[in-house]
C-alpha beads as a LAMMPS data file, in Angstrom:
LAMMPS data file: protein, C-alpha beads

119 atoms
118 bonds

1 atom types
1 bond types

-500.0 500.0 xlo xhi
-500.0 500.0 ylo yhi
-500.0 500.0 zlo zhi

Masses

1 110.0

Atoms # bond

1 1 1 169.233 403.861 -270.658
2 1 1 167.013 401.716 -273.427
3 1 1 168.252 401.625 -276.648
4 1 1 165.660 400.949 -279.552
5 1 1 166.474 399.662 -282.733
6 1 1 163.596 399.060 -286.207
7 1 1 163.947 395.350 -287.671
8 1 1 161.939 393.594 -290.113
9 1 1 158.929 395.614 -289.194
10 1 1 159.480 394.881 -285.369
11 1 1 160.991 397.330 -282.685
12 1 1 163.964 396.112 -280.843
13 1 1 164.452 397.389 -277.037
14 1 1 167.578 396.329 -275.186
15 1 1 169.092 397.959 -271.920
16 1 1 172.136 399.899 -273.237
17 1 1 174.076 398.835 -269.686
18 1 1 174.350 395.978 -267.709
19 1 1 172.194 395.744 -264.400
20 1 1 169.006 395.841 -262.795
21 1 1 165.351 397.023 -263.661
22 1 1 164.055 398.118 -260.150
23 1 1 162.608 401.201 -258.479
24 1 1 165.602 403.393 -259.071
25 1 1 164.943 402.920 -263.518
26 1 1 161.881 401.691 -263.833
27 1 1 159.542 404.421 -264.322
28 1 1 161.886 405.768 -266.848
29 1 1 162.410 402.157 -268.716
30 1 1 158.113 402.210 -268.426
31 1 1 158.093 405.829 -270.308
32 1 1 160.936 404.828 -272.880
33 1 1 159.675 401.178 -274.058
34 1 1 156.238 402.212 -273.703
35 1 1 156.231 405.557 -275.984
36 1 1 156.744 402.918 -278.786
37 1 1 152.841 401.628 -278.262
38 1 1 151.397 405.176 -278.571
39 1 1 151.624 403.856 -282.622
40 1 1 148.427 401.270 -282.812
41 1 1 149.556 397.861 -283.589
42 1 1 153.087 398.376 -282.833
43 1 1 155.326 394.878 -282.837
44 1 1 158.309 394.962 -279.757
45 1 1 160.718 392.547 -278.624
46 1 1 161.941 393.989 -275.262
47 1 1 165.632 392.161 -275.055
48 1 1 166.654 391.437 -271.534
49 1 1 169.910 390.474 -272.236
50 1 1 171.714 392.959 -269.774
51 1 1 169.492 392.673 -267.276
52 1 1 170.478 390.716 -264.249
53 1 1 167.646 391.378 -261.605
54 1 1 163.802 392.343 -261.479
55 1 1 162.452 394.105 -258.606
56 1 1 158.701 394.427 -258.014
57 1 1 158.784 397.517 -259.497
58 1 1 160.386 396.461 -262.299
59 1 1 157.766 394.204 -263.217
60 1 1 155.199 396.598 -262.385
61 1 1 156.649 398.399 -265.184
62 1 1 156.986 395.510 -267.447
63 1 1 153.177 394.818 -266.817
64 1 1 152.018 398.243 -267.242
65 1 1 154.010 397.919 -270.806
66 1 1 151.930 395.304 -271.430
67 1 1 148.631 396.868 -270.681
68 1 1 149.819 399.440 -272.607
69 1 1 150.364 397.249 -275.977
70 1 1 147.355 395.351 -275.508
71 1 1 145.128 398.792 -275.007
72 1 1 146.278 399.753 -278.253
73 1 1 146.713 395.828 -280.520
74 1 1 150.258 395.799 -279.771
75 1 1 152.509 392.996 -279.521
76 1 1 155.220 392.932 -276.899
77 1 1 157.425 389.574 -276.603
78 1 1 160.479 389.678 -273.981
79 1 1 163.714 386.997 -274.391
80 1 1 166.973 386.648 -273.184
81 1 1 166.033 386.626 -269.753
82 1 1 168.590 385.565 -267.795
83 1 1 168.121 382.368 -265.675
84 1 1 168.328 383.895 -262.232
85 1 1 165.795 386.571 -263.365
86 1 1 163.482 383.631 -265.069
87 1 1 163.326 381.882 -261.553
88 1 1 161.460 385.400 -260.363
89 1 1 159.544 385.359 -263.651
90 1 1 158.103 381.827 -262.648
91 1 1 157.778 382.828 -258.518
92 1 1 155.347 385.227 -259.518
93 1 1 153.966 383.134 -262.331
94 1 1 154.652 385.853 -264.872
95 1 1 155.782 383.438 -267.411
96 1 1 152.463 382.548 -268.283
97 1 1 151.335 385.701 -268.458
98 1 1 154.058 387.347 -270.913
99 1 1 155.116 386.570 -274.501
100 1 1 158.492 384.667 -273.738
101 1 1 161.133 383.547 -275.827
102 1 1 164.905 382.294 -276.236
103 1 1 165.988 385.006 -278.466
104 1 1 165.080 388.034 -280.460
105 1 1 165.301 385.969 -283.711
106 1 1 162.931 383.606 -281.934
107 1 1 160.658 385.764 -280.980
108 1 1 160.258 387.501 -284.602
109 1 1 159.026 384.402 -285.830
110 1 1 156.240 384.148 -283.413
111 1 1 155.532 387.326 -284.051
112 1 1 155.392 386.796 -287.864
113 1 1 153.580 383.412 -286.620
114 1 1 150.910 385.335 -284.889
115 1 1 150.634 387.917 -287.522
116 1 1 149.921 385.670 -290.366
117 1 1 146.003 385.679 -291.521
118 1 1 144.308 382.107 -291.004
119 1 1 146.790 381.015 -288.317

Bonds

1 1 1 2
2 1 2 3
3 1 3 4
4 1 4 5
5 1 5 6
6 1 6 7
7 1 7 8
8 1 8 9
9 1 9 10
10 1 10 11
11 1 11 12
12 1 12 13
13 1 13 14
14 1 14 15
15 1 15 16
16 1 16 17
17 1 17 18
18 1 18 19
19 1 19 20
20 1 20 21
21 1 21 22
22 1 22 23
23 1 23 24
24 1 24 25
25 1 25 26
26 1 26 27
27 1 27 28
28 1 28 29
29 1 29 30
30 1 30 31
31 1 31 32
32 1 32 33
33 1 33 34
34 1 34 35
35 1 35 36
36 1 36 37
37 1 37 38
38 1 38 39
39 1 39 40
40 1 40 41
41 1 41 42
42 1 42 43
43 1 43 44
44 1 44 45
45 1 45 46
46 1 46 47
47 1 47 48
48 1 48 49
49 1 49 50
50 1 50 51
51 1 51 52
52 1 52 53
53 1 53 54
54 1 54 55
55 1 55 56
56 1 56 57
57 1 57 58
58 1 58 59
59 1 59 60
60 1 60 61
61 1 61 62
62 1 62 63
63 1 63 64
64 1 64 65
65 1 65 66
66 1 66 67
67 1 67 68
68 1 68 69
69 1 69 70
70 1 70 71
71 1 71 72
72 1 72 73
73 1 73 74
74 1 74 75
75 1 75 76
76 1 76 77
77 1 77 78
78 1 78 79
79 1 79 80
80 1 80 81
81 1 81 82
82 1 82 83
83 1 83 84
84 1 84 85
85 1 85 86
86 1 86 87
87 1 87 88
88 1 88 89
89 1 89 90
90 1 90 91
91 1 91 92
92 1 92 93
93 1 93 94
94 1 94 95
95 1 95 96
96 1 96 97
97 1 97 98
98 1 98 99
99 1 99 100
100 1 100 101
101 1 101 102
102 1 102 103
103 1 103 104
104 1 104 105
105 1 105 106
106 1 106 107
107 1 107 108
108 1 108 109
109 1 109 110
110 1 110 111
111 1 111 112
112 1 112 113
113 1 113 114
114 1 114 115
115 1 115 116
116 1 116 117
117 1 117 118
118 1 118 119
């Protein structure tokens, strides 16, 4: 369901097939992505390029993953959010809660900026 790769000190997770993040698969996604934050200070980018819809269970999973990251001094960015999904992020005011970016590369740059001493 979730594909993970390591690039430049950052874990990049994405969904391996187009679809939805909903009540059917949100627990599995939460577990697969959240386990990366078992290591303190993990830096992860969640690429939503294959997600066309997120329901309340899916947003709950994302919030749980973010909480797990923060509790273990991790960093979570979300990118490649489709326009219809972004409408839901904004409707729920979650665009102000999550660290969002346009692309994986943009998120990597933001992570580096937040990791650089003195910034």
